C-alpha positions as CSV (number, residue, x, y, z in Angstrom):
1,X,-13.2,71.5,-83.6
2,X,-14.7,68.0,-83.5
3,X,-17.9,69.2,-81.7
4,X,-18.4,71.7,-84.5
5,X,-18.0,69.2,-87.1
6,X,-20.5,67.0,-85.4
7,X,-23.0,69.8,-85.1
8,X,-22.5,70.7,-88.7
9,X,-23.2,67.0,-89.7
10,X,-26.3,66.9,-87.7
11,X,-27.6,70.2,-89.1
12,X,-26.7,69.2,-92.6
13,X,-28.5,65.9,-92.2
14,X,-31.9,67.5,-92.2
15,X,-31.5,69.9,-95.0
16,X,-32.7,69.3,-98.5
17,X,-30.2,69.7,-101.3
18,X,-30.5,72.8,-103.4
19,X,-31.2,72.5,-107.0
20,X,-28.9,74.4,-109.4
21,X,-30.7,73.3,-112.6
22,X,-34.5,73.9,-111.9
23,X,-35.6,73.4,-115.5
24,X,-34.8,69.6,-115.1
25,X,-38.1,69.1,-113.3
26,X,-40.0,70.5,-116.2
27,X,-38.1,68.4,-118.8
28,X,-37.6,64.9,-117.4
29,X,-40.7,63.1,-116.0
30,X,-38.5,60.8,-113.9
31,X,-36.8,63.7,-112.3
32,X,-40.1,65.4,-111.6
33,X,-41.4,62.1,-110.0
34,X,-38.3,61.9,-107.9
35,X,-38.8,65.5,-106.6
36,X,-42.3,64.5,-105.4
37,X,-40.9,61.4,-103.7
38,X,-38.2,63.5,-102.0
39,X,-40.8,66.0,-100.7
40,X,-42.9,63.0,-99.4
41,X,-39.7,61.5,-97.9
42,X,-40.2,58.2,-99.8
43,X,-36.5,57.5,-100.3
44,X,-36.7,54.3,-102.1
45,X,-39.1,55.7,-104.7
46,X,-36.9,58.7,-105.1
47,X,-33.8,56.5,-105.6
48,X,-35.7,54.6,-108.3
49,X,-36.8,57.7,-110.1
50,X,-33.5,59.4,-109.8
51,X,-31.7,56.4,-111.1
52,X,-33.9,56.4,-114.3
53,X,-33.3,60.1,-114.5
54,X,-29.6,59.7,-114.3
55,X,-29.8,57.1,-117.2
56,X,-31.4,60.0,-119.4
57,X,-29.1,62.7,-118.2
58,X,-25.6,61.6,-117.4
59,X,-24.4,65.1,-117.0
60,X,-26.7,66.4,-114.2
61,X,-25.0,67.2,-111.0
62,X,-28.4,67.9,-109.5
63,X,-29.6,64.3,-110.1
64,X,-26.3,62.9,-108.6
65,X,-26.7,65.1,-105.5
66,X,-30.3,64.2,-105.0
67,X,-29.5,60.6,-105.4
68,X,-26.8,61.1,-102.7
69,X,-29.4,62.8,-100.5
70,X,-32.0,59.9,-101.0
71,X,-29.4,57.3,-100.3
72,X,-28.2,59.0,-97.3
73,X,-31.7,59.5,-95.9
74,X,-32.4,55.8,-96.4
75,X,-29.3,54.9,-94.4
76,X,-27.2,53.8,-97.3
77,X,-24.0,56.0,-96.7
78,X,-21.7,54.4,-99.2
79,X,-23.8,54.9,-102.3
80,X,-24.8,58.3,-100.9
81,X,-21.3,59.6,-100.9
82,X,-20.4,58.0,-104.2
83,X,-23.2,60.0,-105.8
84,X,-22.0,63.1,-104.1
85,X,-18.6,62.6,-105.5
86,X,-20.2,62.1,-108.9
87,X,-22.1,65.3,-108.6
88,X,-18.8,67.1,-107.7
89,X,-17.1,65.5,-110.8
90,X,-19.9,67.0,-112.9
91,X,-19.8,70.5,-111.2
92,X,-17.1,71.1,-108.7
93,X,-19.0,74.1,-107.4
94,X,-22.3,72.2,-106.6
95,X,-23.1,73.6,-103.1
96,X,-25.2,70.8,-101.8
97,X,-22.6,68.1,-102.9
98,X,-19.9,70.2,-101.4
99,X,-21.8,70.5,-98.1
100,X,-22.3,66.7,-97.8
101,X,-18.8,65.9,-98.8
102,X,-17.6,68.2,-96.0
103,X,-20.0,66.3,-93.7
104,X,-18.5,63.0,-94.7
105,X,-14.9,64.2,-94.1
106,X,-15.9,65.6,-90.6
107,X,-17.7,62.3,-89.6
108,X,-14.8,60.2,-90.9
109,X,-12.3,62.1,-88.9
110,X,-14.1,61.4,-85.6
């Protein structure tokens, strides 16, 4: 069981979160800039742009999930999982945030 959790954590660490609100990229320029930074794996730039986007849209689970992803990829696990929790508070069914929260629980139980 522990081995499966570790494999899941490793597999999940390479996947990009899914977007559940695709129209946001067309609406918010900070969000659109963040998506470019994420695609280029420029984690600090993505964090900056997503943080600005989060100020404009405090109810977007996608922004919070992407923030969690960018923080995690930059090695900042504490703020990463804090943002995943915010995403789930906004949308308890947000698939990407659920996956990463599961990963956190699996890694924490080791």
